[in-house]
C-alpha positions in Angstrom: 1.8 -5.1 -27.8 -1.4 -7.0 -28.1 -1.6 -9.1 -31.3 -5.5 -9.0 -31.1 -5.7 -5.3 -31.9 -8.4 -4.6 -34.5 -7.1 -2.3 -37.2 -9.9 0.2 -37.6 -10.0 3.9 -38.0 -10.7 4.3 -34.3 -8.1 1.6 -33.5 -5.5 3.6 -35.5 -6.5 6.7 -33.7 -6.0 5.0 -30.3 -2.5 3.8 -31.4 -1.5 7.2 -32.6 -2.5 8.8 -29.3 -0.8 6.0 -27.3 2.5 6.4 -29.3 2.4 10.1 -28.5 1.7 9.5 -24.8 4.2 11.3 -22.6 4.6 8.1 -20.5 5.7 6.1 -23.5 7.8 8.8 -25.2 9.9 9.6 -22.1 10.8 5.9 -21.6 11.8 5.5 -25.2 13.8 8.7 -25.2 15.6 7.8 -22.0 16.3 4.2 -22.9 20.1 4.4 -22.7 20.0 6.3 -19.4 17.8 3.6 -18.0 20.0 0.8 -19.2 23.1 2.6 -18.0 21.6 2.8 -14.4 21.6 -1.0 -14.2 18.2 -1.2 -12.5 16.6 -3.1 -15.4 18.3 -5.0 -18.2 17.2 -4.5 -21.8 14.8 -7.4 -21.8 13.1 -6.1 -18.7 13.1 -2.6 -20.1 11.3 -3.7 -23.3 8.8 -5.7 -21.3 7.9 -2.6 -19.2 7.6 -0.3 -22.2 5.3 -2.7 -24.2 3.2 -3.5 -21.1 2.8 0.2 -20.5 1.9 0.7 -24.2 -0.9 -1.9 -23.8 -2.2 -0.2 -20.7 -2.1 3.2 -22.3 -3.8 1.9 -25.4 -6.8 0.4 -23.5 -7.0 3.6 -21.4 -7.4 5.7 -24.6 -9.9 3.2 -26.0 -11.9 3.8 -22.9 -11.7 7.6 -23.4 -12.9 7.3 -27.0 -15.6 4.9 -25.9 -16.9 7.4 -23.3 -16.7 10.2 -25.9 -19.0 8.3 -28.2 -21.6 7.2 -25.6 -24.7 9.2 -25.1 -25.0 8.0 -21.5 -21.9 7.2 -19.4 -22.7 5.3 -16.3 -21.8 2.1 -14.5 -23.7 0.1 -17.1 -21.6 1.6 -19.9 -18.4 0.8 -18.0 -19.5 -2.9 -17.7 -20.3 -2.9 -21.5 -16.7 -1.6 -22.2 -15.3 -4.3 -19.9 -17.2 -7.1 -21.7 -16.2 -5.8 -25.2 -12.6 -5.7 -24.2 -12.5 -8.8 -22.1 -11.2 -7.1 -19.0 -12.5 -7.1 -15.4 -14.7 -4.1 -14.3 -12.0 -3.3 -11.6 -9.5 -2.8 -14.4 -11.9 -0.5 -16.2 -12.4 1.5 -13.0 -8.7 1.8 -12.5 -8.4 3.3 -16.1 -11.3 5.6 -15.3 -9.3 6.9 -12.3 -6.3 7.7 -14.6 -8.5 9.5 -17.2 -10.0 11.6 -14.3 -6.6 12.5 -13.0 -5.4 13.5 -16.5 -8.4 15.9 -16.8 -9.8 14.0 -19.8 -13.1 13.2 -18.0 -15.1 14.3 -15.0 -16.7 11.7 -12.8 -19.6 12.3 -10.5 -20.4 9.5 -8.1 -24.0 9.1 -7.1 -24.9 7.7 -3.8 -28.1 6.6 -2.0 -28.8 7.0 1.7 -30.4 4.0 3.3 -32.2 5.0 6.5 -31.4 3.0 9.6 -33.1 2.7 13.0 -32.0 3.0 16.6 -29.7 0.0 16.2 -28.5 0.6 12.6 -27.0 3.9 11.4 -28.0 5.4 8.1 -26.0 3.7 5.4 -24.6 5.5 2.3 -24.3 3.2 -0.7 -22.9 3.7 -4.2 -25.7 4.0 -6.8 -24.1 5.0 -10.2 -21.7 7.1 -12.1 -22.3 10.2 -14.2 -19.3 10.6 -16.5 -18.6 13.6 -18.7 -16.0 13.2 -21.4 -14.1 16.4 -22.4 -13.7 17.2 -26.1 -9.9 17.6 -26.0 -6.9 16.2 -27.7 -5.3 13.8 -25.2 -1.8 14.6 -26.5 -2.2 18.2 -25.6 -3.1 17.5 -22.0 -0.2 18.1 -19.6 0.8 14.8 -18.0 0.0 14.3 -14.3 3.0 12.0 -14.0 5.3 14.5 -12.3 8.1 13.3 -10.0 7.1 12.5 -6.4 9.1 15.5 -5.3 5.7 17.1 -5.0 4.7 14.5 -2.5 7.9 14.8 -0.5 7.6 18.5 -0.2 4.0 18.7 0.9 4.1 16.4 4.0 2.2 13.6 2.2 5.0 11.0 1.7 4.5 7.9 3.7 8.1 6.8 3.4 7.1 3.4 2.1 10.1 3.4 -0.3 8.4 1.9 -3.4 9.3 4.9 -5.5 13.0 4.2 -4.8 12.4 0.5 -5.4 11.1 1.0 -9.0 12.9 4.1 -10.2 14.6 3.2 -13.5 17.6 5.6 -13.1 18.3 5.5 -9.3 17.5 9.1 -8.7 15.4 8.7 -5.5 16.1 7.9 -1.9 14.0 7.8 1.3 15.7 8.0 4.6 14.2 8.5 8.1 10.8 8.8 6.4 11.6 11.6 4.1 12.3 11.4 0.4 14.9 13.2 -1.8 15.3 13.4 -5.5 18.5 13.9 -7.6 17.0 16.2 -10.3 20.1 15.9 -12.5 19.5 12.2 -12.9 15.6 12.3 -13.0 14.1 11.7 -16.5 10.6 12.8 -15.4 9.1 9.4 -16.4 6.5 9.7 -13.6 6.7 6.0 -12.7 7.2 7.1 -9.1 4.0 9.2 -9.2 2.2 6.3 -10.9 2.7 3.8 -8.1 2.8 6.2 -5.1 -0.1 5.5 -2.6 -0.2 9.2 -1.7 -0.7 10.7 -5.2 -4.0 9.0 -6.1 -5.3 5.8 -4.6 -8.5 4.2 -6.0 -9.7 2.7 -2.7 -13.0 1.3 -4.2 -10.9 -0.5 -6.8 -8.5 -1.8 -4.2 -11.5 -3.2 -2.2 -13.0 -4.8 -5.2 -9.7 -6.6 -6.1 -9.3 -7.7 -2.5 -12.7 -9.4 -2.5 -12.8 -10.3 -6.2 -16.1 -8.4 -6.4 -17.7 -6.9 -9.5 -19.7 -4.2 -7.7 -18.8 -1.1 -5.7 -20.0 -1.5 -2.2 -19.4 -0.5 1.4 -16.9 -2.5 3.4 -16.2 -3.1 7.0 -14.6 -0.4 9.1 -11.4 -2.5 8.9 -11.8 -3.3 5.2 -12.7 -6.6 3.5 -11.8 -9.7 5.4 -12.9 -13.4 5.2 -12.1 -14.5 8.7 -10.8 -13.0 12.0 -8.7 -14.8 14.7 -6.7 -14.3 17.8 -3.5 -16.3 17.7 0.0 -16.8 19.2 3.0 -18.7 18.1 4.2 -22.1 19.3 7.7 -21.6 17.9 9.8 -21.2 21.0 12.6 -19.0 19.6 10.0 -16.6 18.2 7.9 -16.6 21.4 10.9 -15.5 23.4 11.6 -12.5 21.2 8.3 -11.4 19.7 6.3 -8.2 20.5 2.9 -9.9 21.0 1.8 -13.2 19.5 4.6 -13.6 17.0 2.3 -14.5 14.1 4.1 -12.3 11.6 7.4 -14.0 12.3 5.7 -17.4 12.3 4.3 -16.8 8.8 7.8 -16.2 7.5 9.1 -19.2 9.5 6.7 -21.5 7.7 7.2 -20.0 4.3 11.0 -20.3 4.5 10.8 -23.8 6.1 8.5 -25.1 3.4 10.6 -23.5 0.6 7.6 -21.5 -0.6 9.6 -18.3 -0.6 13.2 -17.6 -1.3 13.4 -14.1 0.3 11.4 -11.7 2.3 11.4 -7.9 2.9 11.2 -6.6 6.4 12.7 -4.2 8.9 15.6 -4.8 11.4 17.4 -2.5 13.8 20.4 -0.7 12.4 23.7 -0.1 14.3 22.0 3.1 15.6 19.9 2.2 18.6 16.2 1.9 17.7 16.6 3.3 14.1 15.3 0.5 11.8 16.5 -0.2 8.3 15.3 -2.4 5.5 16.5 -6.0 5.3 16.2 -8.7 2.7 15.7 -11.9 4.7 17.2 -15.0 3.0 16.4 -17.7 5.5 14.4 -18.4 8.6 17.4 -17.6 10.8 17.2 -14.0 9.6 13.7 -13.7 11.1 14.9 -13.2 14.6 16.6 -10.0 13.4 13.2 -8.5 12.6 11.1 -9.4 15.6 9.5 -6.7 17.6 7.6 -3.5 16.6 9.4 -0.5 15.3 7.7 2.8 15.6 10.2 4.7 13.5 9.5 4.9 9.8 11.3 2.3 7.6 11.4 2.4 3.8 11.1 -1.3 3.4 10.1 -1.3 -0.3 13.1 0.5 -1.5 15.0 -2.9 -1.4 13.0 -4.1 -4.3 15.4 -2.5 -6.7 18.1 -5.0 -5.6 15.9 -8.0 -6.6 15.1 -7.3 -10.3 17.9 -9.5 -11.4 17.1 -12.4 -9.0 14.4 -14.9 -9.7 12.9 -15.4 -6.3 9.5 -15.9 -4.7 9.0 -13.0 -2.2 7.0 -12.2 0.9 6.8 -8.6 2.1 6.0 -7.5 5.7 5.0 -3.9 6.0 2.6 -1.3 7.3 -0.7 -0.1 5.7 0.9 2.4 3.3 3.2 -0.3 2.0 0.4 -2.7 1.4 -1.5 0.0 -0.4 1.5 0.7 -2.6 1.9 -3.0 -3.5 -1.8 -3.5 -4.3 -1.9 -0.3 -6.4 1.1 -1.5 -8.3 -0.7 -4.9 -8.9 -3.7 -3.1 -10.3 -1.5 -0.8 -12.4 0.8 -3.6 -13.3 3.6 -2.6 -15.8 5.7 -5.7 -15.3 8.3 -4.4 -12.8 10.2 -7.7 -12.2 10.6 -7.6 -8.4 7.0 -6.6 -7.9 5.7 -9.5 -9.9 7.7 -11.9 -7.8 5.8 -10.9 -4.6 3.6 -13.9 -3.5 2.6 -12.8 0.0 1.6 -9.4 1.4 1.8 -9.6 5.2 0.4 -6.4 6.7 0.8 -5.1 10.2 -1.5 -2.7 12.1 -0.2 0.9 12.3 -1.8 3.9 13.9 1.1 6.3 13.3 4.9 6.4 13.1 7.6 8.7 14.3 10.8 10.1 12.9 14.0 9.0 14.7 14.4 12.5 16.1 10.8 12.3 17.6 11.6 8.9 19.2 14.7 10.6 20.9 12.4 13.4 22.1 10.0 10.8 23.6 12.9 9.2 25.4 14.1 12.6 26.6 10.6 13.4 27.9 10.7 10.1 29.9 14.3 10.7 31.0 15.4 7.5 29.3 18.7 6.9 27.5 17.9 5.4 24.0 20.8 3.0 24.5 19.0 1.5 27.5 15.7 0.9 25.7 14.8 -2.8 25.5 11.3 -2.6 24.0 8.7 0.0 23.0 5.0 -0.5 22.8 1.7 1.4 22.2 -1.2 0.1 24.3 -4.3 1.5 26.0 -3.6 5.0 24.7 -0.1 5.2 26.0 3.4 4.9 24.6 5.5 2.5 26.7 9.2 2.2 27.0 10.9 -0.7 28.8 14.5 -0.6 29.7 17.3 -3.2 30.0 17.2 -2.8 33.8 13.5 -3.8 34.0 12.0 -0.3 34.4 8.8 0.7 32.7 7.9 4.2 31.6 4.9 5.6 29.7 3.4 8.7 28.4 -0.2 9.3 27.0 -0.3 9.3 23.2 -2.2 12.5 23.3 0.8 14.2 24.9 3.2 13.2 22.1 0.7 13.3 19.2 2.5 16.4 17.8 5.7 14.3 17.4 4.1 11.8 15.0 4.9 12.2 11.3 2.7 14.7 9.5 1.9 12.3 6.7 0.4 9.8 9.1 -2.5 12.3 9.6 -3.6 11.6 6.0 -3.6 7.8 6.3 -7.1 6.3 6.8 -5.9 2.7 7.2 -5.2 1.1 10.6 -5.3 -2.6 9.8 -3.4 -2.9 6.4 -6.6 -3.4 4.4 -4.6 -4.1 1.2 -2.7 -7.1 2.6 -3.3 -10.8 2.1 -3.2 -11.3 5.9 -3.2 -8.5 8.5 -1.7 -8.8 12.0 -1.7 -6.6 15.1 -2.4 -6.6 18.8 -5.6 -4.5 19.0 -8.6 -6.6 20.0 -6.7 -9.6 21.4 -5.5 -10.3 25.0 -1.9 -9.5 26.0 0.6 -11.9 24.3 -1.8 -12.6 21.4 -2.2 -11.2 17.9 -5.4 -10.2 16.1 -5.3 -11.7 12.6 -7.6 -10.7 9.7 -7.6 -13.1 6.7 -8.3 -10.9 3.7 -7.6 -13.1 0.6 -7.5 -16.7 -0.4 -3.7 -16.5 -0.4 -3.8 -15.3 3.2 -6.4 -18.0 4.2 -4.2 -20.8 2.8 -1.2 -19.4 4.6 -3.0 -19.2 8.0 -4.5 -22.7 7.6 -1.0 -24.1 6.9 0.2 -22.5 10.2 -2.5 -24.4 12.0 -2.0 -27.7 10.2 1.7 -27.6 11.0 1.0 -26.9 14.6 2.9 -23.7 14.5 0.2 -21.5 16.2 -2.5 -21.5 18.7 -5.7 -20.0 17.2 -9.1 -18.9 18.4 -11.9 -17.1 16.6 -11.7 -13.3 17.4 -15.4 -13.4 18.4 -14.4 -15.7 21.3 -12.0 -13.2 22.9 -12.3 -9.8 24.5 -12.2 -7.0 23.6 -12.4 -8.5 20.1 -13.5 -6.9 16.8 -15.6 -4.1 18.4 -12.5 -2.3 19.8 -10.6 -2.8 16.6 -13.4 -1.3 14.6 -13.7 1.6 17.0 -10.0 2.5 16.8 -10.0 2.0 13.0 -13.0 4.3 12.6 -11.3 6.9 14.8 -8.3 6.8 12.5 -10.5 7.2 9.4 -12.3 10.2 11.0 -9.0 11.9 11.9 -7.8 11.3 8.4 -10.9 12.9 6.9 -10.6 15.9 9.1 -7.0 16.4 8.3 -7.6 16.2 4.5 -10.5 18.6 4.9 -8.1 21.0 6.6 -5.6 20.7 3.7 -8.4 21.4 1.2 -9.4 24.5 3.1 -5.8 25.8 3.2 -5.4 24.9 -0.5 -2.6 22.4 0.3 -1.9 19.2 -1.5 -3.6 16.1 -0.2 -3.8 12.4 -1.3 -6.7 11.6 -3.6 -8.4 8.5 -2.3 
């Protein structure tokens, strides 16, 4: 708990509400069940509870601040941030919680900036109009329900983070679908709290990525500092990689330089073309993970195995995983394994398939899954290459119905929440497109160049380059918006971005 808390009448009121918070009470009441599960030790448990207490306290301070203000706008939020010595992005993340808990209503005001024949009309954020409800926060039903609601409404991305942080081991994700053991569940809501498909404050994620203090529009592929086309110079990676091998080369350098101790990724299981999570412990393990897997893999569930190990981590994953990790950074409650992640390496992803869908695609192409050597998506087609050297393909539009339903509500093609994003769209065959998003990602990429591990060109120097990437990214965002609108019309649950 913060030692700088001012003991005033309002301060005591905030403490009382915080102590009565559902999120705090349930963790305290279930302490023994949590410790018995072995996911967290007692020291880690205490750290999580007190960190959550601090976050709940500042959240209710914001609620009382807004209740006292005559005018609640962006200027007021900045004032609160200064008074409490926190960044505006933190205040906005708390605002999102209050909104989801039905303690406030937030109206976002935008301006349309007219364009011309070369520049489209631009919609920009102008201000907030915030209404605070006169209610007792303790009487409001908590929004932190188990993610069972996400599993059952075709919104679960299968990222696995809920499994990775669950304090009582009551969750599992397999083949992209989640299950919950309700006899074990303590209804703490931690899974709901970190899930990227419950609520995801995208504007806050963008601000954190850039280190900005204003809400603004970002590129069609999210914030990035630099864009390149690159390919590996590491022979063993070049022989087995899908395209340019940059993802594997990042891990190769980080292990070789002793910067990380472990990494999370995906390898093929004993079942042909069904991936499974892997904790990489050295650079030799990297070759187990090369190549693109189009079947969902719950990589982040492996985090639960790392709470007792002090290790610097890198995580390789698709956009929903990067969103989950950045969201959990913004709403940081000191989960040990999460706080050990030093690098978020994102890969491009248009959509994924269940294993059963992949089998149907092979059946459609009259290919035995045991004979498949490589799969790829390129130029609007799904390609399958066999061990005998044959090539088969089918237009994506003909197998679109086989993609996972939850992918329809994903707006992110290029892993906008990563430190460095890597894919093939926009670069020539055999090369990767690389978007550097944070200073962490920039330093990593520069080290690859300085150590002569990659060949690199500016993305602007190659064809088709950034325009094609932005076109496809925009297409995914538009499809996502249409799908969410359809869910709204049918009164179905949808992610709140």
